[in-house]
N, CA, C and O atoms as a DFTB+ gen file, in Angstrom:
708 C
 N C O
     1  1       4.994      14.657     -18.254
     2  2       5.213      13.239     -18.182
     3  2       3.993      12.480     -18.645
     4  3       2.997      13.046     -19.097
     5  1       4.111      11.207     -18.517
     6  2       3.055      10.313     -18.964
     7  2       2.890       9.198     -17.945
     8  3       3.865       8.714     -17.371
     9  1       1.648       8.799     -17.729
    10  2       1.331       7.673     -16.864
    11  2       0.406       6.773     -17.661
    12  3      -0.642       7.213     -18.132
    13  1       0.793       5.505     -17.816
    14  2      -0.024       4.590     -18.613
    15  2      -0.291       3.308     -17.839
    16  3       0.557       2.810     -17.098
    17  1      -1.485       2.799     -18.035
    18  2      -1.867       1.501     -17.500
    19  2      -2.559       0.756     -18.624
    20  3      -3.555       1.221     -19.178
    21  1      -2.018      -0.403     -18.951
    22  2      -2.576      -1.199     -20.050
    23  2      -2.720      -0.347     -21.311
    24  3      -3.743      -0.391     -21.994
    25  1      -1.688       0.420     -21.600
    26  2      -1.591       1.275     -22.795
    27  2      -2.572       2.442     -22.809
    28  3      -2.723       3.112     -23.830
    29  1      -3.231       2.687     -21.695
    30  2      -4.165       3.802     -21.625
    31  2      -3.526       4.938     -20.835
    32  3      -3.027       4.731     -19.729
    33  1      -3.545       6.120     -21.400
    34  2      -2.974       7.306     -20.765
    35  2      -3.832       7.707     -19.565
    36  3      -5.051       7.834     -19.684
    37  1      -3.195       7.905     -18.414
    38  2      -3.906       8.271     -17.191
    39  2      -3.648       9.703     -16.753
    40  3      -4.391      10.239     -15.930
    41  1      -2.612      10.328     -17.284
    42  2      -2.284      11.693     -16.863
    43  2      -3.497      12.584     -17.047
    44  3      -4.127      12.580     -18.105
    45  1      -3.819      13.341     -16.025
    46  2      -4.947      14.248     -16.077
    47  2      -6.246      13.662     -15.559
    48  3      -7.229      14.386     -15.401
    49  1      -6.270      12.360     -15.292
    50  2      -7.483      11.771     -14.735
    51  2      -7.696      12.289     -13.326
    52  3      -6.736      12.591     -12.617
    53  1      -8.937      12.389     -12.926
    54  2      -9.291      12.777     -11.564
    55  2      -9.198      11.550     -10.653
    56  3      -9.340      10.419     -11.118
    57  1      -8.962      11.771      -9.363
    58  2      -8.810      10.628      -8.440
    59  2      -9.972       9.634      -8.489
    60  3      -9.744       8.424      -8.463
    61  1     -11.200      10.120      -8.558
    62  2     -12.335       9.190      -8.571
    63  2     -12.370       8.361      -9.857
    64  3     -12.857       7.231      -9.851
    65  1     -11.857       8.917     -10.957
    66  2     -11.801       8.162     -12.205
    67  2     -10.777       7.030     -12.097
    68  3     -11.010       5.920     -12.574
    69  1      -9.646       7.327     -11.467
    70  2      -8.629       6.290     -11.286
    71  2      -9.150       5.193     -10.354
    72  3      -8.972       4.004     -10.619
    73  1      -9.794       5.607      -9.264
    74  2     -10.316       4.632      -8.306
    75  2     -11.305       3.687      -8.987
    76  3     -11.255       2.475      -8.776
    77  1     -12.196       4.240      -9.799
    78  2     -13.187       3.397     -10.475
    79  2     -12.534       2.389     -11.411
    80  3     -13.120       1.348     -11.707
    81  1     -11.339       2.686     -11.872
    82  2     -10.621       1.772     -12.764
    83  2      -9.662       0.866     -12.004
    84  3      -8.905       0.107     -12.608
    85  1      -9.698       0.950     -10.667
    86  2      -8.933       0.001      -9.866
    87  2      -7.559       0.467      -9.436
    88  3      -6.753      -0.342      -8.974
    89  1      -7.271       1.743      -9.576
    90  2      -5.997       2.286      -9.095
    91  2      -6.299       2.908      -7.740
    92  3      -6.941       3.955      -7.650
    93  1      -5.827       2.247      -6.686
    94  2      -6.224       2.634      -5.334
    95  2      -4.979       2.965      -4.519
    96  3      -4.009       2.207      -4.494
    97  1      -5.033       4.115      -3.854
    98  2      -3.895       4.622      -3.090
    99  2      -4.163       4.543      -1.591
   100  3      -5.270       4.803      -1.119
   101  1      -3.110       4.174      -0.856
   102  2      -3.097       4.314       0.596
   103  2      -2.068       5.400       0.879
   104  3      -0.865       5.184       0.728
   105  1      -2.554       6.571       1.290
   106  2      -1.644       7.693       1.504
   107  2      -0.896       7.546       2.821
   108  3      -1.307       6.791       3.703
   109  1       0.184       8.262       2.941
   110  2       0.970       8.248       4.169
   111  2       0.122       8.718       5.352
   112  3       0.333       8.279       6.483
   113  1      -0.827       9.601       5.094
   114  2      -1.695      10.129       6.154
   115  2      -2.824       9.158       6.496
   116  3      -3.549       9.376       7.467
   117  1      -2.980       8.112       5.729
   118  2      -3.977       7.045       5.905
   119  2      -5.397       7.465       5.545
   120  3      -6.157       6.642       5.036
   121  1      -5.784       8.725       5.792
   122  2      -7.089       9.259       5.376
   123  2      -8.276       8.403       5.829
   124  3      -9.202       8.154       5.057
   125  1      -8.239       7.965       7.062
   126  2      -9.336       7.182       7.629
   127  2     -10.378       8.104       8.243
   128  3     -10.131       9.297       8.424
   129  1     -11.522       7.559       8.557
   130  2     -12.566       8.274       9.271
   131  2     -12.436       7.881      10.740
   132  3     -12.922       6.822      11.137
   133  1     -11.788       8.717      11.552
   134  2     -11.392       8.320      12.901
   135  2     -12.537       8.025      13.862
   136  3     -12.351       7.267      14.815
   137  1     -13.703       8.596      13.641
   138  2     -14.821       8.369      14.559
   139  2     -15.714       7.216      14.123
   140  3     -16.727       6.931      14.761
   141  1     -15.338       6.560      13.041
   142  2     -16.086       5.392      12.573
   143  2     -15.353       4.132      13.016
   144  3     -14.175       4.183      13.369
   145  1     -16.041       3.021      12.997
   146  2     -15.437       1.747      13.401
   147  2     -14.521       1.220      12.296
   148  3     -14.514       1.719      11.170
   149  1     -13.756       0.206      12.656
   150  2     -12.896      -0.471      11.681
   151  2     -13.744      -0.970      10.516
   152  3     -13.426      -0.711       9.356
   153  1     -14.818      -1.684      10.826
   154  2     -15.622      -2.266       9.746
   155  2     -16.296      -1.203       8.890
   156  3     -16.412      -1.379       7.677
   157  1     -16.737      -0.117       9.485
   158  2     -17.335       0.956       8.687
   159  2     -16.311       1.537       7.720
   160  3     -16.636       1.805       6.564
   161  1     -15.074       1.736       8.183
   162  2     -14.015       2.224       7.295
   163  2     -13.744       1.219       6.181
   164  3     -13.568       1.607       5.026
   165  1     -13.709      -0.068       6.518
   166  2     -13.451      -1.089       5.501
   167  2     -14.561      -1.114       4.452
   168  3     -14.279      -1.177       3.256
   169  1     -15.790      -1.066       4.878
   170  2     -16.921      -1.117       3.951
   171  2     -16.898       0.045       2.956
   172  3     -17.331      -0.103       1.813
   173  1     -16.396       1.189       3.391
   174  2     -16.305       2.337       2.483
   175  2     -15.409       2.029       1.283
   176  3     -15.615       2.571       0.197
   177  1     -14.420       1.166       1.479
   178  2     -13.521       0.816       0.385
   179  2     -14.206       0.111      -0.762
   180  3     -13.757       0.198      -1.905
   181  1     -15.295      -0.592      -0.469
   182  2     -16.013      -1.337      -1.507
   183  2     -17.208      -0.566      -2.050
   184  3     -17.869      -1.025      -2.982
   185  1     -17.485       0.570      -1.492
   186  2     -18.715       1.288      -1.809
   187  2     -18.811       1.689      -3.280
   188  3     -19.832       1.423      -3.915
   189  1     -17.782       2.318      -3.835
   190  2     -17.853       2.814      -5.215
   191  2     -17.708       1.683      -6.223
   192  3     -18.470       1.612      -7.187
   193  1     -16.740       0.798      -6.011
   194  2     -16.491      -0.261      -6.993
   195  2     -17.412      -1.459      -6.802
   196  3     -17.519      -2.303      -7.692
   197  1     -18.075      -1.543      -5.658
   198  2     -19.010      -2.640      -5.424
   199  2     -18.291      -3.948      -5.175
   200  3     -17.109      -3.967      -4.833
   201  1     -18.999      -5.018      -5.347
   202  2     -18.411      -6.332      -5.138
   203  2     -19.055      -7.037      -3.963
   204  3     -19.860      -6.451      -3.239
   205  1     -18.703      -8.279      -3.780
   206  2     -19.279      -9.093      -2.705
   207  2     -18.686      -8.680      -1.353
   208  3     -17.638      -9.188      -0.953
   209  1     -19.346      -7.773      -0.663
   210  2     -18.777      -7.160       0.537
   211  2     -18.436      -8.203       1.606
   212  3     -17.371      -8.128       2.219
   213  1     -19.312      -9.159       1.833
   214  2     -19.043     -10.173       2.869
   215  2     -17.762     -10.950       2.542
   216  3     -16.940     -11.195       3.425
   217  1     -17.600     -11.332       1.284
   218  2     -16.392     -12.077       0.883
   219  2     -15.147     -11.204       1.009
   220  3     -14.099     -11.656       1.471
   221  1     -15.281      -9.945       0.589
   222  2     -14.144      -9.027       0.693
   223  2     -13.764      -8.800       2.155
   224  3     -12.580      -8.788       2.491
   225  1     -14.755      -8.621       3.023
   226  2     -14.471      -8.461       4.459
   227  2     -13.782      -9.693       5.009
   228  3     -12.823      -9.577       5.771
   229  1     -14.260     -10.879       4.633
   230  2     -13.621     -12.124       5.094
   231  2     -12.156     -12.159       4.667
   232  3     -11.289     -12.570       5.439
   233  1     -11.883     -11.729       3.436
   234  2     -10.507     -11.713       2.945
   235  2      -9.624     -10.760       3.734
   236  3      -8.485     -11.089       4.067
   237  1     -10.153      -9.574       4.035
   238  2      -9.386      -8.599       4.819
   239  2      -9.166      -9.136       6.231
   240  3      -8.061      -9.041       6.767
   241  1     -10.207      -9.696       6.832
   242  2     -10.069     -10.210       8.198
   243  2      -9.132     -11.413       8.257
   244  3      -8.481     -11.636       9.278
   245  1      -9.053     -12.187       7.182
   246  2      -8.087     -13.289       7.126
   247  2      -6.668     -12.736       7.054
   248  3      -5.761     -13.246       7.712
   249  1      -6.484     -11.690       6.251
   250  2      -5.154     -11.077       6.127
   251  2      -4.756     -10.289       7.370
   252  3      -3.575     -10.188       7.701
   253  1      -5.756      -9.731       8.056
   254  2      -5.513      -8.875       9.219
   255  2      -6.373      -9.364      10.395
   256  3      -7.377      -8.727      10.715
   257  1      -6.009     -10.463      11.035
   258  2      -6.832     -11.005      12.128
   259  2      -7.082      -9.993      13.250
   260  3      -8.136     -10.020      13.884
   261  1      -6.134      -9.119      13.491
   262  2      -6.311      -8.099      14.529
   263  2      -7.507      -7.204      14.222
   264  3      -8.203      -6.762      15.136
   265  1      -7.748      -6.936      12.942
   266  2      -8.894      -6.102      12.568
   267  2     -10.209      -6.832      12.823
   268  3     -11.204      -6.212      13.199
   269  1     -10.213      -8.135      12.621
   270  2     -11.431      -8.909      12.899
   271  2     -11.772      -8.818      14.385
   272  3     -12.938      -8.692      14.761
   273  1     -10.740      -8.882      15.220
   274  2     -10.950      -8.787      16.671
   275  2     -11.477      -7.408      17.070
   276  3     -12.182      -7.273      18.070
   277  1     -11.135      -6.393      16.290
   278  2     -11.468      -5.010      16.645
   279  2     -12.419      -4.346      15.655
   280  3     -12.435      -3.121      15.530
   281  1     -13.203      -5.146      14.957
   282  2     -14.035      -4.591      13.885
   283  2     -15.024      -3.536      14.363
   284  3     -15.432      -2.684      13.574
   285  1     -15.415      -3.567      15.613
   286  2     -16.359      -2.567      16.136
   287  2     -15.673      -1.414      16.852
   288  3     -16.340      -0.497      17.331
   289  1     -14.344      -1.453      16.931
   290  2     -13.589      -0.399      17.631
   291  2     -13.505       0.859      16.773
   292  3     -13.394       0.782      15.550
   293  1     -13.559       2.008      17.423
   294  2     -13.377       3.281      16.743
   295  2     -11.920       3.397      16.306
   296  3     -11.012       3.135      17.095
   297  1     -11.698       3.778      15.083
   298  2     -10.349       3.832      14.514
   299  2      -9.447       4.797      15.295
   300  3      -8.247       4.555      15.422
   301  1     -10.007       5.861      15.803
   302  2      -9.226       6.853      16.544
   303  2      -8.468       6.220      17.719
   304  3      -7.409       6.713      18.110
   305  1      -8.994       5.152      18.271
   306  2      -8.411       4.531      19.461
   307  2      -7.346       3.485      19.134
   308  3      -6.848       2.805      20.031
   309  1      -7.003       3.357      17.875
   310  2      -6.037       2.343      17.443
   311  2      -4.646       2.954      17.305
   312  3      -4.493       4.162      17.128
   313  1      -3.640       2.090      17.390
   314  2      -2.260       2.537      17.188
   315  2      -2.039       2.883      15.713
   316  3      -2.870       2.566      14.861
   317  1      -0.922       3.531      15.425
   318  2      -0.591       3.886      14.035
   319  2      -0.476       2.671      13.145
   320  3      -0.933       2.694      12.002
   321  1       0.129       1.607      13.651
   322  2       0.266       0.392      12.853
   323  2      -1.072      -0.256      12.555
   324  3      -1.308      -0.747      11.451
   325  1      -1.950      -0.252      13.558
   326  2      -3.283      -0.809      13.347
   327  2      -4.079       0.041      12.361
   328  3      -4.814      -0.489      11.528
   329  1      -3.928       1.363      12.459
   330  2      -4.600       2.237      11.497
   331  2      -4.080       1.988      10.088
   332  3      -4.844       2.044       9.124
   333  1      -2.791       1.715       9.965
   334  2      -2.230       1.417       8.642
   335  2      -2.854       0.143       8.086
   336  3      -3.120       0.047       6.888
   337  1      -3.087      -0.839       8.963
   338  2      -3.754      -2.072       8.530
   339  2      -5.173      -1.769       8.031
   340  3      -5.608      -2.318       7.019
   341  1      -5.886      -0.897       8.742
   342  2      -7.234      -0.514       8.312
   343  2      -7.162       0.161       6.942
   344  3      -7.971      -0.132       6.061
   345  1      -6.200       1.060       6.761
   346  2      -6.075       1.781       5.486
   347  2      -5.777       0.814       4.339
   348  3      -6.361       0.933       3.263
   349  1      -4.877      -0.134       4.562
   350  2      -4.560      -1.116       3.519
   351  2      -5.767      -2.021       3.284
   352  3      -6.106      -2.328       2.141
   353  1      -6.412      -2.447       4.367
   354  2      -7.601      -3.283       4.235
   355  2      -8.705      -2.589       3.463
   356  3      -9.363      -3.205       2.624
   357  1      -8.913      -1.301       3.741
   358  2      -9.942      -0.535       3.017
   359  2      -9.604      -0.491       1.523
   360  3     -10.488      -0.634       0.679
   361  1      -8.337      -0.295       1.206
   362  2      -7.938      -0.283      -0.205
   363  2      -8.198      -1.640      -0.853
   364  3      -8.646      -1.700      -1.998
   365  1      -7.926      -2.722      -0.138
   366  2      -8.165      -4.059      -0.686
   367  2      -9.653      -4.319      -0.911
   368  3     -10.023      -5.087      -1.799
   369  1     -10.501      -3.685      -0.114
   370  2     -11.954      -3.829      -0.302
   371  2     -12.389      -3.282      -1.664
   372  3     -13.423      -3.690      -2.193
   373  1     -11.612      -2.366      -2.230
   374  2     -11.908      -1.811      -3.548
   375  2     -11.409      -2.672      -4.691
   376  3     -11.527      -2.285      -5.854
   377  1     -10.845      -3.852      -4.375
   378  2     -10.339      -4.789      -5.378
   379  2      -9.391      -4.110      -6.362
   380  3      -9.695      -4.022      -7.552
   381  1      -8.255      -3.635      -5.881
   382  2      -7.356      -2.858      -6.744
   383  2      -6.714      -3.681      -7.862
   384  3      -6.330      -4.836      -7.675
   385  1      -6.614      -3.047      -9.020
   386  2      -5.753      -3.580     -10.090
   387  2      -4.318      -3.234      -9.747
   388  3      -3.400      -4.025      -9.963
   389  1      -4.139      -2.015      -9.198
   390  2      -2.832      -1.563      -8.733
   391  2      -3.043      -0.883      -7.398
   392  3      -3.900      -0.011      -7.256
   393  1      -2.248      -1.293      -6.416
   394  2      -2.305      -0.707      -5.083
   395  2      -1.093       0.202      -4.922
   396  3       0.048      -0.254      -4.993
   397  1      -1.346       1.490      -4.705
   398  2      -0.285       2.472      -4.512
   399  2      -0.114       2.697      -3.014
   400  3      -1.047       3.129      -2.336
   401  1       1.071       2.406      -2.501
   402  2       1.352       2.573      -1.072
   403  2       2.374       3.688      -0.888
   404  3       3.504       3.592      -1.367
   405  1       1.972       4.735      -0.195
   406  2       2.845       5.877       0.065
   407  2       3.394       5.759       1.484
   408  3       2.665       5.952       2.457
   409  1       4.673       5.444       1.596
   410  2       5.360       5.334       2.885
   411  2       4.583       4.455       3.873
   412  3       4.184       4.934       4.935
   413  1       4.365       3.183       3.541
   414  2       3.580       2.338       4.444
   415  2       4.195       2.165       5.828
   416  3       3.480       1.852       6.780
   417  1       5.504       2.363       5.960
   418  2       6.139       2.218       7.272
   419  2       6.318       3.558       7.983
   420  3       6.827       3.598       9.103
   421  1       5.909       4.646       7.351
   422  2       6.129       5.983       7.903
   423  2       5.503       6.188       9.268
   424  3       4.302       5.986       9.445
   425  1       6.314       6.587      10.229
   426  2       5.847       6.931      11.568
   427  2       5.469       5.754      12.432
   428  3       4.868       5.942      13.490
   429  1       5.801       4.543      12.019
   430  2       5.413       3.368      12.793
   431  2       6.547       2.890      13.699
   432  3       7.726       3.071      13.393
   433  1       6.170       2.283      14.809
   434  2       7.142       1.651      15.704
   435  2       7.787       0.482      14.955
   436  3       7.161      -0.113      14.078
   437  1       9.046       0.148      15.300
   438  2       9.754      -0.915      14.575
   439  2       8.985      -2.243      14.485
   440  3       9.036      -2.905      13.449
   441  1       8.284      -2.637      15.537
   442  2       7.547      -3.909      15.462
   443  2       6.428      -3.834      14.416
   444  3       6.133      -4.835      13.763
   445  1       5.805      -2.669      14.249
   446  2       4.770      -2.532      13.230
   447  2       5.382      -2.418      11.839
   448  3       4.758      -2.835      10.864
   449  1       6.587      -1.865      11.723
   450  2       7.257      -1.825      10.420
   451  2       7.448      -3.254       9.925
   452  3       7.190      -3.549       8.758
   453  1       7.897      -4.136      10.808
   454  2       8.081      -5.543      10.425
   455  2       6.753      -6.192      10.054
   456  3       6.689      -6.988       9.118
   457  1       5.707      -5.859      10.777
   458  2       4.387      -6.426      10.489
   459  2       3.864      -5.927       9.141
   460  3       3.317      -6.704       8.358
   461  1       4.033      -4.643       8.877
   462  2       3.597      -4.088       7.581
   463  2       4.407      -4.718       6.452
   464  3       3.859      -5.021       5.392
   465  1       5.714      -4.919       6.672
   466  2       6.545      -5.579       5.654
   467  2       6.024      -6.990       5.374
   468  3       5.970      -7.414       4.219
   469  1       5.646      -7.709       6.415
   470  2       5.105      -9.060       6.233
   471  2       3.778      -9.015       5.476
   472  3       3.514      -9.869       4.630
   473  1       2.953      -8.028       5.779
   474  2       1.658      -7.879       5.097
   475  2       1.874      -7.581       3.618
   476  3       1.220      -8.175       2.760
   477  1       2.790      -6.663       3.319
   478  2       3.073      -6.315       1.916
   479  2       3.632      -7.532       1.176
   480  3       3.279      -7.771       0.021
   481  1       4.501      -8.299       1.836
   482  2       5.051      -9.512       1.216
   483  2       3.939     -10.529       0.946
   484  3       3.940     -11.186      -0.095
   485  1       2.999     -10.659       1.870
   486  2       1.873     -11.582       1.669
   487  2       0.996     -11.124       0.508
   488  3       0.549     -11.946      -0.293
   489  1       0.747      -9.818       0.411
   490  2      -0.036      -9.295      -0.708
   491  2       0.659      -9.590      -2.028
   492  3       0.012      -9.929      -3.019
   493  1       1.972      -9.461      -2.036
   494  2       2.740      -9.761      -3.257
   495  2       2.566     -11.234      -3.632
   496  3       2.355     -11.556      -4.802
   497  1       2.654     -12.124      -2.647
   498  2       2.477     -13.555      -2.922
   499  2       1.066     -13.857      -3.452
   500  3       0.880     -14.791      -4.231
   501  1       0.075     -13.060      -3.024
   502  2      -1.301     -13.232      -3.490
   503  2      -1.509     -12.660      -4.889
   504  3      -2.582     -12.816      -5.471
   505  1      -0.489     -12.002      -5.427
   506  2      -0.584     -11.473      -6.781
   507  2      -1.078     -10.049      -6.880
   508  3      -1.426      -9.593      -7.969
   509  1      -1.117      -9.327      -5.760
   510  2      -1.527      -7.924      -5.798
   511  2      -0.397      -7.104      -6.411
   512  3       0.739      -7.166      -5.941
   513  1      -0.693      -6.348      -7.442
   514  2       0.297      -5.473      -8.060
   515  2       0.374      -4.190      -7.250
   516  3      -0.642      -3.547      -6.987
   517  1       1.594      -3.822      -6.856
   518  2       1.777      -2.659      -5.992
   519  2       2.888      -1.763      -6.528
   520  3       3.849      -2.219      -7.149
   521  1       2.720      -0.491      -6.268
   522  2       3.796       0.473      -6.438
   523  2       3.955       1.124      -5.066
   524  3       3.006       1.675      -4.507
   525  1       5.171       1.046      -4.541
   526  2       5.420       1.509      -3.181
   527  2       6.442       2.628      -3.205
   528  3       7.513       2.492      -3.797
   529  1       6.108       3.736      -2.560
   530  2       7.069       4.804      -2.305
   531  2       7.489       4.603      -0.857
   532  3       6.658       4.678       0.049
   533  1       8.771       4.349      -0.636
   534  2       9.220       3.980       0.708
   535  2      10.663       4.403       0.923
   536  3      11.532       4.141       0.092
   537  1      10.908       5.065       2.057
   538  2      12.274       5.458       2.386
   539  2      13.035       4.370       3.125
   540  3      14.265       4.396       3.170
   541  1      12.323       3.422       3.701
   542  2      12.957       2.313       4.402
   543  2      13.459       1.326       3.343
   544  3      12.704       0.483       2.858
   545  1      14.725       1.442       2.998
   546  2      15.291       0.648       1.904
   547  2      15.202      -0.837       2.195
   548  3      14.933      -1.631       1.294
   549  1      15.423      -1.214       3.426
   550  2      15.372      -2.636       3.795
   551  2      13.971      -3.203       3.496
   552  3      13.848      -4.279       2.912
   553  1      12.936      -2.485       3.893
   554  2      11.568      -2.933       3.616
   555  2      11.332      -2.980       2.108
   556  3      10.816      -3.968       1.586
   557  1      11.708      -1.916       1.416
   558  2      11.481      -1.850      -0.030
   559  2      12.167      -3.011      -0.757
   560  3      11.562      -3.648      -1.618
   561  1      13.410      -3.280      -0.417
   562  2      14.142      -4.357      -1.086
   563  2      13.574      -5.728      -0.750
   564  3      13.697      -6.660      -1.544
   565  1      12.950      -5.862       0.425
   566  2      12.413      -7.167       0.815
   567  2      11.187      -7.562      -0.008
   568  3      10.852      -8.745      -0.070
   569  1      10.518      -6.608      -0.636
   570  2       9.291      -6.929      -1.377
   571  2       9.337      -6.553      -2.854
   572  3       8.490      -7.004      -3.625
   573  1      10.292      -5.748      -3.261
   574  2      10.281      -5.216      -4.633
   575  2      10.842      -6.208      -5.646
   576  3      11.747      -6.986      -5.343
   577  1      10.287      -6.165      -6.849
   578  2      10.870      -6.865      -7.988
   579  2      11.842      -5.942      -8.716
   580  3      12.846      -6.374      -9.283
   581  1      11.507      -4.666      -8.678
   582  2      12.382      -3.643      -9.255
   583  2      12.102      -2.333      -8.529
   584  3      11.052      -2.157      -7.911
   585  1      13.057      -1.429      -8.618
   586  2      12.828      -0.143      -7.980
   587  2      13.552       0.952      -8.730
   588  3      14.517       0.733      -9.462
   589  1      13.021       2.162      -8.501
   590  2      13.577       3.364      -9.114
   591  2      14.014       4.290      -8.002
   592  3      13.391       4.349      -6.942
   593  1      15.077       5.003      -8.249
   594  2      15.526       6.036      -7.319
   595  2      15.299       7.373      -8.004
   596  3      15.777       7.611      -9.114
   597  1      14.560       8.242      -7.320
   598  2      14.249       9.557      -7.868
   599  2      15.134      10.614      -7.239
   600  3      15.395      10.584      -6.037
   601  1      15.593      11.542      -8.052
   602  2      16.328      12.717      -7.597
   603  2      15.738      13.923      -8.275
   604  3      15.679      13.990      -9.503
   605  1      15.300      14.882      -7.478
   606  2      14.708      16.102      -8.033
   607  2      13.586      15.803      -9.024
   608  3      13.463      16.459     -10.058
   609  1      12.767      14.797      -8.690
   610  2      11.613      14.475      -9.520
   611  2      11.918      13.690     -10.778
   612  3      11.031      13.484     -11.605
   613  1      13.152      13.250     -10.939
   614  2      13.537      12.485     -12.127
   615  2      14.147      11.149     -11.713
   616  3      14.781      11.040     -10.663
   617  1      13.947      10.142     -12.547
   618  2      14.528       8.829     -12.278
   619  2      16.028       8.922     -12.477
   620  3      16.503       9.237     -13.568
   621  1      16.778       8.642     -11.405
   622  2      18.235       8.680     -11.516
   623  2      18.837       7.275     -11.620
   624  3      19.938       7.105     -12.145
   625  1      18.110       6.271     -11.119
   626  2      18.588       4.895     -11.207
   627  2      17.401       3.947     -11.314
   628  3      16.317       4.211     -10.796
   629  1      17.643       2.826     -12.008
   630  2      16.651       1.749     -12.114
   631  2      17.360       0.454     -11.766
   632  3      18.483       0.206     -12.206
   633  1      16.692      -0.365     -10.972
   634  2      17.279      -1.648     -10.592
   635  2      16.231      -2.742     -10.719
   636  3      15.081      -2.572     -10.313
   637  1      16.645      -3.863     -11.287
   638  2      15.790      -5.048     -11.362
   639  2      16.318      -6.026     -10.326
   640  3      17.428      -6.539     -10.464
   641  1      15.536      -6.288      -9.295
   642  2      15.977      -7.137      -8.195
   643  2      16.278      -8.539      -8.691
   644  3      17.275      -9.134      -8.280
   645  1      15.437      -9.083      -9.569
   646  2      15.643     -10.447     -10.048
   647  2      16.942     -10.571     -10.838
   648  3      17.481     -11.668     -10.981
   649  1      17.437      -9.465     -11.344
   650  2      18.682      -9.485     -12.099
   651  2      19.919      -9.433     -11.231
   652  3      21.032      -9.347     -11.750
   653  1      19.749      -9.483      -9.914
   654  2      20.893      -9.482      -9.018
   655  2      21.339      -8.081      -8.672
   656  3      22.297      -7.561      -9.244
   657  1      20.648      -7.481      -7.744
   658  2      20.955      -6.130      -7.306
   659  2      22.156      -6.139      -6.388
   660  3      22.417      -7.122      -5.694
   661  1      22.875      -5.054      -6.388
   662  2      23.985      -4.891      -5.456
   663  2      23.443      -4.916      -4.034
   664  3      22.230      -4.892      -3.827
   665  1      24.325      -4.964      -3.075
   666  2      23.908      -5.010      -1.676
   667  2      23.211      -3.702      -1.286
   668  3      23.325      -2.683      -1.967
   669  1      22.490      -3.770      -0.173
   670  2      21.823      -2.574       0.350
   671  2      22.839      -1.456       0.572
   672  3      22.560      -0.289       0.297
   673  1      24.012      -1.820       1.070
   674  2      25.053      -0.822       1.315
   675  2      25.485      -0.148       0.011
   676  3      25.683       1.067      -0.022
   677  1      25.631      -0.926      -1.057
   678  2      26.019      -0.357      -2.349
   679  2      24.948       0.595      -2.887
   680  3      25.257       1.631      -3.476
   681  1      23.698       0.227      -2.674
   682  2      22.600       1.089      -3.140
   683  2      22.594       2.394      -2.371
   684  3      22.480       3.468      -2.962
   685  1      22.718       2.308      -1.051
   686  2      22.747       3.522      -0.232
   687  2      23.933       4.395      -0.631
   688  3      23.795       5.615      -0.724
   689  1      25.074       3.799      -0.865
   690  2      26.266       4.544      -1.275
   691  2      26.021       5.255      -2.611
   692  3      26.429       6.402      -2.794
   693  1      25.353       4.566      -3.542
   694  2      25.114       5.192      -4.851
   695  2      24.119       6.344      -4.756
   696  3      24.158       7.271      -5.566
   697  1      23.228       6.286      -3.767
   698  2      22.250       7.353      -3.610
   699  2      22.892       8.585      -2.991
   700  3      22.675       9.701      -3.464
   701  1      23.679       8.391      -1.939
   702  2      24.150       9.509      -1.138
   703  2      25.575       9.963      -1.415
   704  3      25.977      11.036      -0.965
   705  1      26.340       9.171      -2.143
   706  2      27.729       9.571      -2.396
   707  2      27.974       9.856      -3.858
   708  3      29.090      10.205      -4.241
């Protein structure tokens, strides 16, 4: 296959090469440093790409007020939803050109799923370009401009939301029936 960004081939690039070019992933596992504080984890996001750390921290704390309240707390002591906020915040500290979110709602309590959906919607309104892999169709449809359905590693369907997508029920039916 091929992966391109701004007409540049990315297939075969190493993760650190992609990160330096602004392609930043938040994995389903979150990959945080559990014995470090919230702020220490956030600062790591800006370490390689640099940038005005104080301004970036202010932006993350504005988007995630709960993190500002808990900036000195050890990440290990936070709930899954709060850890997801730290992981997304750390990625934003790297000033992504493209933010890759792998199952952002995975393993979260329903109230945090709604909160993560609101956060992703806010990021979209701010102009953050995202690619989201998500099994929660309701969440995915609430923020996507378009989406692909993969079967056995291949694109089986493409939908443009702005073009008037069928209902969620129709999409689920087309996937499973």
